[in-house]
N, CA, C and O atoms as a Maestro MAE file, in Angstrom:
{
 s_m_m2io_version
 :::
 2.0.0
}

f_m_ct {
 s_m_title
 :::
 protein
 m_atom[356] {
  # First column is atom index #
  i_m_mmod_type
  r_m_x_coord
  r_m_y_coord
  r_m_z_coord
  i_m_residue_number
  s_m_chain_name
  s_m_pdb_residue_name
  s_m_pdb_atom_name
  i_m_atomic_number
  :::
  1 25 137.354 40.611 50.663 1 A "MET " " N  " 7
  2 3 137.371 40.603 52.385 1 A "MET " " CA " 6
  3 2 138.413 41.616 52.235 1 A "MET " " C  " 6
  4 15 139.393 41.588 51.490 1 A "MET " " O  " 8
  5 25 137.933 42.781 53.310 2 A "GLY " " N  " 7
  6 3 139.306 43.514 53.462 2 A "GLY " " CA " 6
  7 2 139.688 43.082 54.914 2 A "GLY " " C  " 6
  8 15 139.085 42.389 55.732 2 A "GLY " " O  " 8
  9 25 141.255 43.918 54.972 3 A "ASN " " N  " 7
  10 3 141.745 43.396 56.108 3 A "ASN " " CA " 6
  11 2 140.924 43.540 57.638 3 A "ASN " " C  " 6
  12 15 140.984 42.722 58.557 3 A "ASN " " O  " 8
  13 25 140.221 44.708 57.618 4 A "ARG " " N  " 7
  14 3 139.074 44.968 58.332 4 A "ARG " " CA " 6
  15 2 137.883 44.094 58.960 4 A "ARG " " C  " 6
  16 15 137.473 43.907 60.105 4 A "ARG " " O  " 8
  17 25 137.553 43.689 57.804 5 A "ALA " " N  " 7
  18 3 136.294 42.759 57.440 5 A "ALA " " CA " 6
  19 2 136.724 41.626 58.619 5 A "ALA " " C  " 6
  20 15 136.078 41.423 59.647 5 A "ALA " " O  " 8
  21 25 138.123 40.851 58.177 6 A "ILE " " N  " 7
  22 3 138.778 39.703 58.478 6 A "ILE " " CA " 6
  23 2 138.927 39.844 60.004 6 A "ILE " " C  " 6
  24 15 138.639 38.897 60.735 6 A "ILE " " O  " 8
  25 25 139.460 41.244 60.590 7 A "THR " " N  " 7
  26 3 139.695 40.790 62.186 7 A "THR " " CA " 6
  27 2 138.465 41.455 62.807 7 A "THR " " C  " 6
  28 15 138.464 41.630 64.025 7 A "THR " " O  " 8
  29 25 137.523 41.799 62.144 8 A "LEU " " N  " 7
  30 3 136.182 42.044 62.821 8 A "LEU " " CA " 6
  31 2 135.432 40.296 63.144 8 A "LEU " " C  " 6
  32 15 134.911 39.923 64.196 8 A "LEU " " O  " 8
  33 25 135.588 39.597 62.028 9 A "LEU " " N  " 7
  34 3 134.940 37.910 61.768 9 A "LEU " " CA " 6
  35 2 135.887 37.506 62.502 9 A "LEU " " C  " 6
  36 15 135.307 36.721 63.253 9 A "LEU " " O  " 8
  37 25 137.257 37.516 62.874 10 A "LEU " " N  " 7
  38 3 138.114 37.001 63.867 10 A "LEU " " CA " 6
  39 2 137.656 37.422 65.380 10 A "LEU " " C  " 6
  40 15 137.240 36.554 66.147 10 A "LEU " " O  " 8
  41 25 137.741 38.626 65.726 11 A "THR " " N  " 7
  42 3 137.149 39.455 66.670 11 A "THR " " CA " 6
  43 2 135.959 39.083 67.398 11 A "THR " " C  " 6
  44 15 135.893 39.094 68.627 11 A "THR " " O  " 8
  45 25 134.549 38.590 66.232 12 A "TRP " " N  " 7
  46 3 133.434 38.024 66.496 12 A "TRP " " CA " 6
  47 2 133.621 36.613 67.041 12 A "TRP " " C  " 6
  48 15 133.180 36.220 68.121 12 A "TRP " " O  " 8
  49 25 134.294 35.933 66.211 13 A "LEU " " N  " 7
  50 3 134.265 34.511 66.252 13 A "LEU " " CA " 6
  51 2 135.145 33.915 68.026 13 A "LEU " " C  " 6
  52 15 134.859 32.973 68.766 13 A "LEU " " O  " 8
  53 25 136.224 34.976 68.127 14 A "LEU " " N  " 7
  54 3 137.029 34.934 69.181 14 A "LEU " " CA " 6
  55 2 136.093 35.218 70.575 14 A "LEU " " C  " 6
  56 15 136.269 34.568 71.605 14 A "LEU " " O  " 8
  57 25 135.128 36.231 70.454 15 A "ILE " " N  " 7
  58 3 134.162 36.586 71.278 15 A "ILE " " CA " 6
  59 2 133.334 35.268 71.756 15 A "ILE " " C  " 6
  60 15 133.387 34.645 72.816 15 A "ILE " " O  " 8
  61 25 132.535 35.069 70.561 16 A "SER " " N  " 7
  62 3 131.661 33.816 70.629 16 A "SER " " CA " 6
  63 2 131.897 32.983 71.118 16 A "SER " " C  " 6
  64 15 131.069 32.443 71.851 16 A "SER " " O  " 8
  65 25 133.250 32.445 70.927 17 A "THR " " N  " 7
  66 3 133.961 31.128 71.448 17 A "THR " " CA " 6
  67 2 134.252 31.151 73.378 17 A "THR " " C  " 6
  68 15 133.975 30.307 74.231 17 A "THR " " O  " 8
  69 25 134.854 32.390 73.474 18 A "VAL " " N  " 7
  70 3 134.326 32.572 74.799 18 A "VAL " " CA " 6
  71 2 133.686 32.613 75.761 18 A "VAL " " C  " 6
  72 15 133.838 32.207 76.913 18 A "VAL " " O  " 8
  73 25 132.575 33.385 74.984 19 A "VAL " " N  " 7
  74 3 130.869 33.471 75.968 19 A "VAL " " CA " 6
  75 2 130.639 31.622 75.751 19 A "VAL " " C  " 6
  76 15 130.348 30.941 76.734 19 A "VAL " " O  " 8
  77 25 130.748 31.224 74.882 20 A "LEU " " N  " 7
  78 3 129.687 29.351 74.127 20 A "LEU " " CA " 6
  79 2 130.716 29.000 75.670 20 A "LEU " " C  " 6
  80 15 130.090 28.993 76.730 20 A "LEU " " O  " 8
  81 25 132.079 28.755 75.713 21 A "LEU " " N  " 7
  82 3 133.104 27.890 76.619 21 A "LEU " " CA " 6
  83 2 132.397 28.553 78.076 21 A "LEU " " C  " 6
  84 15 131.941 27.942 79.043 21 A "LEU " " O  " 8
  85 25 132.459 29.508 77.919 22 A "SER " " N  " 7
  86 3 131.845 30.328 79.701 22 A "SER " " CA " 6
  87 2 130.532 29.331 80.089 22 A "SER " " C  " 6
  88 15 130.401 28.631 81.093 22 A "SER " " O  " 8
  89 25 129.577 29.514 78.915 23 A "ALA " " N  " 7
  90 3 128.125 29.233 79.618 23 A "ALA " " CA " 6
  91 2 128.461 27.688 79.515 23 A "ALA " " C  " 6
  92 15 127.933 27.224 80.525 23 A "ALA " " O  " 8
  93 25 129.123 26.541 78.754 24 A "ARG " " N  " 7
  94 3 129.049 25.192 78.910 24 A "ARG " " CA " 6
  95 2 130.425 24.940 80.616 24 A "ARG " " C  " 6
  96 15 130.440 24.086 81.503 24 A "ARG " " O  " 8
  97 25 131.114 25.857 80.409 25 A "SER " " N  " 7
  98 3 131.828 25.646 81.721 25 A "SER " " CA " 6
  99 2 130.609 25.784 82.957 25 A "SER " " C  " 6
  100 15 130.401 24.883 83.770 25 A "SER " " O  " 8
  101 25 129.964 26.896 82.934 26 A "ALA " " N  " 7
  102 3 129.216 27.224 83.910 26 A "ALA " " CA " 6
  103 2 127.732 26.209 84.375 26 A "ALA " " C  " 6
  104 15 127.117 26.287 85.438 26 A "ALA " " O  " 8
  105 25 127.384 25.105 82.972 27 A "ASN " " N  " 7
  106 3 126.257 24.491 83.352 27 A "ASN " " CA " 6
  107 2 127.165 23.015 83.581 27 A "ASN " " C  " 6
  108 15 126.738 22.133 84.326 27 A "ASN " " O  " 8
  109 25 128.120 22.922 83.031 28 A "LEU " " N  " 7
  110 3 129.514 21.607 83.664 28 A "LEU " " CA " 6
  111 2 129.362 21.953 85.494 28 A "LEU " " C  " 6
  112 15 128.446 21.326 86.026 28 A "LEU " " O  " 8
  113 25 129.931 22.592 86.139 29 A "ARG " " N  " 7
  114 3 129.926 22.880 87.397 29 A "ARG " " CA " 6
  115 2 128.631 22.988 87.725 29 A "ARG " " C  " 6
  116 15 128.386 22.063 88.499 29 A "ARG " " O  " 8
  117 25 127.628 23.672 87.527 30 A "ALA " " N  " 7
  118 3 126.439 23.556 88.075 30 A "ALA " " CA " 6
  119 2 125.889 21.972 88.211 30 A "ALA " " C  " 6
  120 15 125.455 21.556 89.285 30 A "ALA " " O  " 8
  121 25 125.955 21.112 86.974 31 A "SER " " N  " 7
  122 3 125.806 19.834 87.030 31 A "SER " " CA " 6
  123 2 126.246 18.984 87.993 31 A "SER " " C  " 6
  124 15 125.379 18.364 88.610 31 A "SER " " O  " 8
  125 25 127.754 18.749 88.358 32 A "ALA " " N  " 7
  126 3 128.536 18.241 89.254 32 A "ALA " " CA " 6
  127 2 128.309 19.112 90.702 32 A "ALA " " C  " 6
  128 15 129.173 18.663 91.455 32 A "ALA " " O  " 8
  129 25 127.679 19.962 91.293 33 A "GLU " " N  " 7
  130 3 127.462 20.075 92.125 33 A "GLU " " CA " 6
  131 2 126.250 19.904 92.982 33 A "GLU " " C  " 6
  132 15 126.021 19.910 94.192 33 A "GLU " " O  " 8
  133 25 125.286 19.685 91.434 34 A "GLN " " N  " 7
  134 3 123.792 19.213 92.265 34 A "GLN " " CA " 6
  135 2 123.845 17.617 92.093 34 A "GLN " " C  " 6
  136 15 123.095 16.896 92.750 34 A "GLN " " O  " 8
  137 25 124.743 17.124 91.202 35 A "ALA " " N  " 7
  138 3 125.104 15.669 91.451 35 A "ALA " " CA " 6
  139 2 125.963 15.172 92.568 35 A "ALA " " C  " 6
  140 15 126.029 13.949 92.695 35 A "ALA " " O  " 8
  141 25 126.750 16.059 93.543 36 A "SER " " N  " 7
  142 3 127.307 16.337 94.459 36 A "SER " " CA " 6
  143 2 126.380 16.259 95.528 36 A "SER " " C  " 6
  144 15 126.529 15.325 96.316 36 A "SER " " O  " 8
  145 25 125.389 17.114 95.721 37 A "ALA " " N  " 7
  146 3 124.447 17.238 96.547 37 A "ALA " " CA " 6
  147 2 123.436 16.227 96.459 37 A "ALA " " C  " 6
  148 15 122.824 16.012 97.505 37 A "ALA " " O  " 8
  149 25 123.142 15.599 95.513 38 A "SER " " N  " 7
  150 3 121.722 14.856 95.873 38 A "SER " " CA " 6
  151 2 122.424 13.559 96.274 38 A "SER " " C  " 6
  152 15 121.860 12.632 96.854 38 A "SER " " O  " 8
  153 25 123.984 13.589 95.832 39 A "THR " " N  " 7
  154 3 124.496 12.187 96.122 39 A "THR " " CA " 6
  155 2 124.641 11.978 97.872 39 A "THR " " C  " 6
  156 15 124.228 11.102 98.632 39 A "THR " " O  " 8
  157 25 125.334 13.078 98.056 40 A "SER " " N  " 7
  158 3 125.884 13.530 99.557 40 A "SER " " CA " 6
  159 2 124.102 13.556 100.720 40 A "SER " " C  " 6
  160 15 123.967 13.246 101.904 40 A "SER " " O  " 8
  161 25 123.514 13.835 100.153 41 A "GLN " " N  " 7
  162 3 122.055 13.681 100.398 41 A "GLN " " CA " 6
  163 2 120.916 12.611 100.714 41 A "GLN " " C  " 6
  164 15 120.063 12.814 101.578 41 A "GLN " " O  " 8
  165 25 120.981 11.345 99.865 42 A "GLY " " N  " 7
  166 3 121.060 10.257 99.106 42 A "GLY " " CA " 6
  167 2 121.384 9.074 100.429 42 A "GLY " " C  " 6
  168 15 120.782 8.063 100.792 42 A "GLY " " O  " 8
  169 25 122.741 9.823 100.956 43 A "LEU " " N  " 7
  170 3 123.695 8.848 101.843 43 A "LEU " " CA " 6
  171 2 123.800 8.874 103.012 43 A "LEU " " C  " 6
  172 15 124.075 7.853 103.643 43 A "LEU " " O  " 8
  173 25 123.508 10.634 103.872 44 A "ALA " " N  " 7
  174 3 123.592 11.061 104.657 44 A "ALA " " CA " 6
  175 2 123.010 10.191 105.944 44 A "ALA " " C  " 6
  176 15 121.881 9.747 106.150 44 A "ALA " " O  " 8
  177 25 124.564 10.106 106.942 45 A "GLY " " N  " 7
  178 3 123.475 8.901 108.008 45 A "GLY " " CA " 6
  179 2 123.237 7.649 107.730 45 A "GLY " " C  " 6
  180 15 122.534 7.106 108.582 45 A "GLY " " O  " 8
  181 25 123.616 6.860 106.695 46 A "GLN " " N  " 7
  182 3 123.063 5.840 106.263 46 A "GLN " " CA " 6
  183 2 123.799 4.612 105.841 46 A "GLN " " C  " 6
  184 15 124.436 4.607 104.787 46 A "GLN " " O  " 8
  185 25 123.737 3.591 106.608 47 A "MET " " N  " 7
  186 3 125.131 2.319 106.049 47 A "MET " " CA " 6
  187 2 124.578 2.032 105.252 47 A "MET " " C  " 6
  188 15 123.426 2.342 104.948 47 A "MET " " O  " 8
  189 25 125.605 1.105 104.547 48 A "PRO " " N  " 7
  190 3 125.182 -0.201 103.316 48 A "PRO " " CA " 6
  191 2 124.180 -1.145 104.238 48 A "PRO " " C  " 6
  192 15 124.027 -0.764 105.398 48 A "PRO " " O  " 8
  193 25 123.685 -1.999 103.940 49 A "ALA " " N  " 7
  194 3 122.923 -3.178 104.049 49 A "ALA " " CA " 6
  195 2 123.861 -4.181 104.058 49 A "ALA " " C  " 6
  196 15 124.509 -4.426 103.040 49 A "ALA " " O  " 8
  197 25 124.019 -4.810 105.111 50 A "GLY " " N  " 7
  198 3 124.860 -5.833 105.784 50 A "GLY " " CA " 6
  199 2 126.457 -4.853 106.452 50 A "GLY " " C  " 6
  200 15 127.634 -5.204 106.528 50 A "GLY " " O  " 8
  201 25 125.931 -3.886 106.733 51 A "PHE " " N  " 7
  202 3 127.028 -3.262 106.874 51 A "PHE " " CA " 6
  203 2 127.711 -4.113 108.288 51 A "PHE " " C  " 6
  204 15 128.853 -4.544 108.131 51 A "PHE " " O  " 8
  205 25 126.936 -4.390 109.843 52 A "ASP " " N  " 7
  206 3 126.858 -4.804 110.540 52 A "ASP " " CA " 6
  207 2 127.397 -6.202 110.802 52 A "ASP " " C  " 6
  208 15 127.996 -6.715 111.748 52 A "ASP " " O  " 8
  209 25 126.973 -6.624 109.643 53 A "ALA " " N  " 7
  210 3 127.479 -8.415 109.418 53 A "ALA " " CA " 6
  211 2 128.976 -8.045 109.104 53 A "ALA " " C  " 6
  212 15 129.848 -8.596 109.775 53 A "ALA " " O  " 8
  213 25 129.350 -7.088 108.063 54 A "ASP " " N  " 7
  214 3 130.370 -7.138 107.325 54 A "ASP " " CA " 6
  215 2 131.771 -7.148 108.577 54 A "ASP " " C  " 6
  216 15 132.842 -7.751 108.635 54 A "ASP " " O  " 8
  217 25 130.879 -5.869 109.706 55 A "VAL " " N  " 7
  218 3 132.069 -5.902 110.416 55 A "VAL " " CA " 6
  219 2 131.987 -6.581 111.789 55 A "VAL " " C  " 6
  220 15 133.036 -6.434 112.415 55 A "VAL " " O  " 8
  221 25 131.419 -7.003 112.181 56 A "ALA " " N  " 7
  222 3 131.491 -8.717 113.204 56 A "ALA " " CA " 6
  223 2 132.239 -9.549 112.134 56 A "ALA " " C  " 6
  224 15 133.247 -10.087 112.592 56 A "ALA " " O  " 8
  225 25 132.029 -9.762 110.978 57 A "ARG " " N  " 7
  226 3 132.924 -10.969 110.360 57 A "ARG " " CA " 6
  227 2 134.362 -10.301 110.589 57 A "ARG " " C  " 6
  228 15 135.149 -10.948 111.280 57 A "ARG " " O  " 8
  229 25 134.637 -9.487 110.250 58 A "VAL " " N  " 7
  230 3 136.119 -8.906 110.526 58 A "VAL " " CA " 6
  231 2 136.504 -8.702 111.507 58 A "VAL " " C  " 6
  232 15 137.716 -8.799 111.700 58 A "VAL " " O  " 8
  233 25 135.676 -8.353 112.484 59 A "VAL " " N  " 7
  234 3 136.361 -8.343 113.657 59 A "VAL " " CA " 6
  235 2 136.620 -9.757 114.654 59 A "VAL " " C  " 6
  236 15 137.255 -9.868 115.703 59 A "VAL " " O  " 8
  237 25 135.837 -10.777 113.847 60 A "ALA " " N  " 7
  238 3 136.002 -12.190 114.326 60 A "ALA " " CA " 6
  239 2 137.297 -13.036 113.622 60 A "ALA " " C  " 6
  240 15 137.961 -13.875 114.230 60 A "ALA " " O  " 8
  241 25 137.524 -12.607 112.115 61 A "GLU " " N  " 7
  242 3 138.109 -12.859 111.376 61 A "GLU " " CA " 6
  243 2 139.992 -12.153 112.789 61 A "GLU " " C  " 6
  244 15 140.802 -12.837 113.416 61 A "GLU " " O  " 8
  245 25 139.877 -10.964 112.678 62 A "LEU " " N  " 7
  246 3 141.129 -10.158 113.949 62 A "LEU " " CA " 6
  247 2 141.227 -11.058 114.435 62 A "LEU " " C  " 6
  248 15 142.013 -11.881 113.966 62 A "LEU " " O  " 8
  249 25 140.245 -11.456 115.998 63 A "ASP " " N  " 7
  250 3 140.192 -12.088 116.531 63 A "ASP " " CA " 6
  251 2 140.733 -13.604 116.414 63 A "ASP " " C  " 6
  252 15 141.395 -14.147 117.298 63 A "ASP " " O  " 8
  253 25 140.454 -14.052 115.515 64 A "GLN " " N  " 7
  254 3 141.055 -15.704 115.414 64 A "GLN " " CA " 6
  255 2 142.554 -15.585 114.963 64 A "GLN " " C  " 6
  256 15 143.443 -16.337 115.363 64 A "GLN " " O  " 8
  257 25 142.754 -14.370 113.931 65 A "ILE " " N  " 7
  258 3 144.351 -14.256 113.757 65 A "ILE " " CA " 6
  259 2 145.054 -14.068 115.234 65 A "ILE " " C  " 6
  260 15 146.018 -14.773 115.533 65 A "ILE " " O  " 8
  261 25 144.785 -13.566 115.700 66 A "GLU " " N  " 7
  262 3 145.604 -13.048 117.566 66 A "GLU " " CA " 6
  263 2 145.624 -14.051 118.289 66 A "GLU " " C  " 6
  264 15 146.526 -14.116 119.124 66 A "GLU " " O  " 8
  265 25 144.679 -15.102 118.199 67 A "ALA " " N  " 7
  266 3 144.813 -15.737 118.971 67 A "ALA " " CA " 6
  267 2 145.956 -17.250 118.448 67 A "ALA " " C  " 6
  268 15 146.822 -17.878 119.059 67 A "ALA " " O  " 8
  269 25 145.365 -17.354 116.997 68 A "ASP " " N  " 7
  270 3 146.630 -18.273 116.277 68 A "ASP " " CA " 6
  271 2 147.807 -17.815 116.331 68 A "ASP " " C  " 6
  272 15 148.607 -18.711 116.061 68 A "ASP " " O  " 8
  273 25 148.455 -16.536 116.622 69 A "THR " " N  " 7
  274 3 149.386 -15.651 116.925 69 A "THR " " CA " 6
  275 2 150.237 -16.109 118.058 69 A "THR " " C  " 6
  276 15 151.304 -16.718 118.127 69 A "THR " " O  " 8
  277 25 149.217 -15.499 119.116 70 A "LEU " " N  " 7
  278 3 149.715 -16.142 120.678 70 A "LEU " " CA " 6
  279 2 150.134 -17.601 120.514 70 A "LEU " " C  " 6
  280 15 151.263 -17.935 120.874 70 A "LEU " " O  " 8
  281 25 149.323 -18.449 120.013 71 A "ARG " " N  " 7
  282 3 149.389 -19.853 120.436 71 A "ARG " " CA " 6
  283 2 150.370 -20.224 119.687 71 A "ARG " " C  " 6
  284 15 150.868 -21.317 119.959 71 A "ARG " " O  " 8
  285 25 150.912 -19.473 118.581 72 A "LEU " " N  " 7
  286 3 152.220 -19.913 118.134 72 A "LEU " " CA " 6
  287 2 153.426 -19.323 118.340 72 A "LEU " " C  " 6
  288 15 154.570 -19.494 117.920 72 A "LEU " " O  " 8
  289 25 152.746 -18.404 119.277 73 A "ALA " " N  " 7
  290 3 154.748 -17.854 119.617 73 A "ALA " " CA " 6
  291 2 154.518 -18.331 121.370 73 A "ALA " " C  " 6
  292 15 155.470 -17.862 121.993 73 A "ALA " " O  " 8
  293 25 153.766 -18.937 122.112 74 A "ASP " " N  " 7
  294 3 153.588 -19.917 123.178 74 A "ASP " " CA " 6
  295 2 154.407 -21.222 122.489 74 A "ASP " " C  " 6
  296 15 155.205 -21.565 123.361 74 A "ASP " " O  " 8
  297 25 154.561 -22.046 121.397 75 A "LYS " " N  " 7
  298 3 155.088 -22.853 120.882 75 A "LYS " " CA " 6
  299 2 156.503 -22.717 120.257 75 A "LYS " " C  " 6
  300 15 157.314 -23.631 120.402 75 A "LYS " " O  " 8
  301 25 156.768 -21.752 119.662 76 A "THR " " N  " 7
  302 3 157.975 -21.572 119.049 76 A "THR " " CA " 6
  303 2 159.235 -21.981 119.873 76 A "THR " " C  " 6
  304 15 159.260 -22.180 121.088 76 A "THR " " O  " 8
  305 25 160.434 -22.086 118.864 77 A "THR " " N  " 7
  306 3 161.350 -22.856 119.347 77 A "THR " " CA " 6
  307 2 162.675 -21.683 119.054 77 A "THR " " C  " 6
  308 15 163.899 -21.810 119.048 77 A "THR " " O  " 8
  309 25 161.689 -20.437 118.809 78 A "LEU " " N  " 7
  310 3 162.945 -19.211 118.879 78 A "LEU " " CA " 6
  311 2 162.853 -18.268 119.916 78 A "LEU " " C  " 6
  312 15 161.912 -18.153 120.700 78 A "LEU " " O  " 8
  313 25 164.234 -17.374 119.863 79 A "ALA " " N  " 7
  314 3 164.425 -16.735 120.643 79 A "ALA " " CA " 6
  315 2 163.724 -15.472 120.570 79 A "ALA " " C  " 6
  316 15 162.886 -15.738 119.708 79 A "ALA " " O  " 8
  317 25 163.561 -14.529 120.835 80 A "ARG " " N  " 7
  318 3 163.280 -13.168 120.848 80 A "ARG " " CA " 6
  319 2 164.059 -12.185 119.362 80 A "ARG " " C  " 6
  320 15 163.474 -11.390 118.626 80 A "ARG " " O  " 8
  321 25 165.514 -12.610 119.318 81 A "GLN " " N  " 7
  322 3 166.203 -12.341 118.432 81 A "GLN " " CA " 6
  323 2 166.324 -13.014 117.091 81 A "GLN " " C  " 6
  324 15 167.186 -12.850 116.228 81 A "GLN " " O  " 8
  325 25 164.943 -14.055 117.106 82 A "GLY " " N  " 7
  326 3 164.872 -14.927 115.921 82 A "GLY " " CA " 6
  327 2 166.047 -16.362 115.755 82 A "GLY " " C  " 6
  328 15 166.026 -17.098 114.768 82 A "GLY " " O  " 8
  329 25 166.765 -16.494 116.623 83 A "GLN " " N  " 7
  330 3 167.172 -17.408 116.981 83 A "GLN " " CA " 6
  331 2 167.110 -19.061 117.788 83 A "GLN " " C  " 6
  332 15 166.945 -19.092 119.007 83 A "GLN " " O  " 8
  333 25 167.251 -20.323 117.025 84 A "ALA " " N  " 7
  334 3 166.520 -21.173 117.610 84 A "ALA " " CA " 6
  335 2 167.256 -21.106 119.071 84 A "ALA " " C  " 6
  336 15 168.287 -20.463 119.266 84 A "ALA " " O  " 8
  337 25 166.452 -21.996 120.232 85 A "THR " " N  " 7
  338 3 166.843 -22.048 121.068 85 A "THR " " CA " 6
  339 2 167.037 -23.899 121.100 85 A "THR " " C  " 6
  340 15 166.442 -24.782 120.481 85 A "THR " " O  " 8
  341 25 167.978 -23.936 121.962 86 A "HIS " " N  " 7
  342 3 168.779 -25.366 122.578 86 A "HIS " " CA " 6
  343 2 168.087 -25.939 123.536 86 A "HIS " " C  " 6
  344 15 168.609 -25.942 124.652 86 A "HIS " " O  " 8
  345 25 166.942 -26.478 123.392 87 A "TRP " " N  " 7
  346 3 166.426 -27.343 124.508 87 A "TRP " " CA " 6
  347 2 167.495 -28.768 125.032 87 A "TRP " " C  " 6
  348 15 167.746 -29.678 124.242 87 A "TRP " " O  " 8
  349 25 167.882 -28.753 126.062 88 A "GLY " " N  " 7
  350 3 168.274 -29.869 126.383 88 A "GLY " " CA " 6
  351 2 169.918 -30.026 126.289 88 A "GLY " " C  " 6
  352 15 170.484 -31.095 126.516 88 A "GLY " " O  " 8
  353 25 170.669 -28.690 125.886 89 A "SER " " N  " 7
  354 3 171.993 -28.775 125.183 89 A "SER " " CA " 6
  355 2 173.003 -28.446 126.515 89 A "SER " " C  " 6
  356 15 174.225 -28.419 126.372 89 A "SER " " O  " 8
  :::
 }
 m_bond[355] {
  # First column is bond index #
  i_m_from
  i_m_to
  i_m_order
  :::
  1 1 2 1
  2 2 3 1
  3 3 4 2
  4 3 5 1
  5 5 6 1
  6 6 7 1
  7 7 8 2
  8 7 9 1
  9 9 10 1
  10 10 11 1
  11 11 12 2
  12 11 13 1
  13 13 14 1
  14 14 15 1
  15 15 16 2
  16 15 17 1
  17 17 18 1
  18 18 19 1
  19 19 20 2
  20 19 21 1
  21 21 22 1
  22 22 23 1
  23 23 24 2
  24 23 25 1
  25 25 26 1
  26 26 27 1
  27 27 28 2
  28 27 29 1
  29 29 30 1
  30 30 31 1
  31 31 32 2
  32 31 33 1
  33 33 34 1
  34 34 35 1
  35 35 36 2
  36 35 37 1
  37 37 38 1
  38 38 39 1
  39 39 40 2
  40 39 41 1
  41 41 42 1
  42 42 43 1
  43 43 44 2
  44 43 45 1
  45 45 46 1
  46 46 47 1
  47 47 48 2
  48 47 49 1
  49 49 50 1
  50 50 51 1
  51 51 52 2
  52 51 53 1
  53 53 54 1
  54 54 55 1
  55 55 56 2
  56 55 57 1
  57 57 58 1
  58 58 59 1
  59 59 60 2
  60 59 61 1
  61 61 62 1
  62 62 63 1
  63 63 64 2
  64 63 65 1
  65 65 66 1
  66 66 67 1
  67 67 68 2
  68 67 69 1
  69 69 70 1
  70 70 71 1
  71 71 72 2
  72 71 73 1
  73 73 74 1
  74 74 75 1
  75 75 76 2
  76 75 77 1
  77 77 78 1
  78 78 79 1
  79 79 80 2
  80 79 81 1
  81 81 82 1
  82 82 83 1
  83 83 84 2
  84 83 85 1
  85 85 86 1
  86 86 87 1
  87 87 88 2
  88 87 89 1
  89 89 90 1
  90 90 91 1
  91 91 92 2
  92 91 93 1
  93 93 94 1
  94 94 95 1
  95 95 96 2
  96 95 97 1
  97 97 98 1
  98 98 99 1
  99 99 100 2
  100 99 101 1
  101 101 102 1
  102 102 103 1
  103 103 104 2
  104 103 105 1
  105 105 106 1
  106 106 107 1
  107 107 108 2
  108 107 109 1
  109 109 110 1
  110 110 111 1
  111 111 112 2
  112 111 113 1
  113 113 114 1
  114 114 115 1
  115 115 116 2
  116 115 117 1
  117 117 118 1
  118 118 119 1
  119 119 120 2
  120 119 121 1
  121 121 122 1
  122 122 123 1
  123 123 124 2
  124 123 125 1
  125 125 126 1
  126 126 127 1
  127 127 128 2
  128 127 129 1
  129 129 130 1
  130 130 131 1
  131 131 132 2
  132 131 133 1
  133 133 134 1
  134 134 135 1
  135 135 136 2
  136 135 137 1
  137 137 138 1
  138 138 139 1
  139 139 140 2
  140 139 141 1
  141 141 142 1
  142 142 143 1
  143 143 144 2
  144 143 145 1
  145 145 146 1
  146 146 147 1
  147 147 148 2
  148 147 149 1
  149 149 150 1
  150 150 151 1
  151 151 152 2
  152 151 153 1
  153 153 154 1
  154 154 155 1
  155 155 156 2
  156 155 157 1
  157 157 158 1
  158 158 159 1
  159 159 160 2
  160 159 161 1
  161 161 162 1
  162 162 163 1
  163 163 164 2
  164 163 165 1
  165 165 166 1
  166 166 167 1
  167 167 168 2
  168 167 169 1
  169 169 170 1
  170 170 171 1
  171 171 172 2
  172 171 173 1
  173 173 174 1
  174 174 175 1
  175 175 176 2
  176 175 177 1
  177 177 178 1
  178 178 179 1
  179 179 180 2
  180 179 181 1
  181 181 182 1
  182 182 183 1
  183 183 184 2
  184 183 185 1
  185 185 186 1
  186 186 187 1
  187 187 188 2
  188 187 189 1
  189 189 190 1
  190 190 191 1
  191 191 192 2
  192 191 193 1
  193 193 194 1
  194 194 195 1
  195 195 196 2
  196 195 197 1
  197 197 198 1
  198 198 199 1
  199 199 200 2
  200 199 201 1
  201 201 202 1
  202 202 203 1
  203 203 204 2
  204 203 205 1
  205 205 206 1
  206 206 207 1
  207 207 208 2
  208 207 209 1
  209 209 210 1
  210 210 211 1
  211 211 212 2
  212 211 213 1
  213 213 214 1
  214 214 215 1
  215 215 216 2
  216 215 217 1
  217 217 218 1
  218 218 219 1
  219 219 220 2
  220 219 221 1
  221 221 222 1
  222 222 223 1
  223 223 224 2
  224 223 225 1
  225 225 226 1
  226 226 227 1
  227 227 228 2
  228 227 229 1
  229 229 230 1
  230 230 231 1
  231 231 232 2
  232 231 233 1
  233 233 234 1
  234 234 235 1
  235 235 236 2
  236 235 237 1
  237 237 238 1
  238 238 239 1
  239 239 240 2
  240 239 241 1
  241 241 242 1
  242 242 243 1
  243 243 244 2
  244 243 245 1
  245 245 246 1
  246 246 247 1
  247 247 248 2
  248 247 249 1
  249 249 250 1
  250 250 251 1
  251 251 252 2
  252 251 253 1
  253 253 254 1
  254 254 255 1
  255 255 256 2
  256 255 257 1
  257 257 258 1
  258 258 259 1
  259 259 260 2
  260 259 261 1
  261 261 262 1
  262 262 263 1
  263 263 264 2
  264 263 265 1
  265 265 266 1
  266 266 267 1
  267 267 268 2
  268 267 269 1
  269 269 270 1
  270 270 271 1
  271 271 272 2
  272 271 273 1
  273 273 274 1
  274 274 275 1
  275 275 276 2
  276 275 277 1
  277 277 278 1
  278 278 279 1
  279 279 280 2
  280 279 281 1
  281 281 282 1
  282 282 283 1
  283 283 284 2
  284 283 285 1
  285 285 286 1
  286 286 287 1
  287 287 288 2
  288 287 289 1
  289 289 290 1
  290 290 291 1
  291 291 292 2
  292 291 293 1
  293 293 294 1
  294 294 295 1
  295 295 296 2
  296 295 297 1
  297 297 298 1
  298 298 299 1
  299 299 300 2
  300 299 301 1
  301 301 302 1
  302 302 303 1
  303 303 304 2
  304 303 305 1
  305 305 306 1
  306 306 307 1
  307 307 308 2
  308 307 309 1
  309 309 310 1
  310 310 311 1
  311 311 312 2
  312 311 313 1
  313 313 314 1
  314 314 315 1
  315 315 316 2
  316 315 317 1
  317 317 318 1
  318 318 319 1
  319 319 320 2
  320 319 321 1
  321 321 322 1
  322 322 323 1
  323 323 324 2
  324 323 325 1
  325 325 326 1
  326 326 327 1
  327 327 328 2
  328 327 329 1
  329 329 330 1
  330 330 331 1
  331 331 332 2
  332 331 333 1
  333 333 334 1
  334 334 335 1
  335 335 336 2
  336 335 337 1
  337 337 338 1
  338 338 339 1
  339 339 340 2
  340 339 341 1
  341 341 342 1
  342 342 343 1
  343 343 344 2
  344 343 345 1
  345 345 346 1
  346 346 347 1
  347 347 348 2
  348 347 349 1
  349 349 350 1
  350 350 351 1
  351 351 352 2
  352 351 353 1
  353 353 354 1
  354 354 355 1
  355 355 356 2
  :::
 }
}
């Protein structure tokens, strides 16, 4: 093969590769967009089953933590600066 034939072959391979990669990229992009659209349409405005129960459970746990903390804060012998107070000294 001459230099011209090798140059034409390499040019053809390069162009073919670019075209194939472009087509593949477009297909992947279209698939990703389609998957994203179907996922967002499938869940639009819907909460998972048990969502309200989970929220109520978390709120109850937070309320209990707050109540425990306030109860312990009233019973502590520490001053605001974290130093022990001396009762009856």
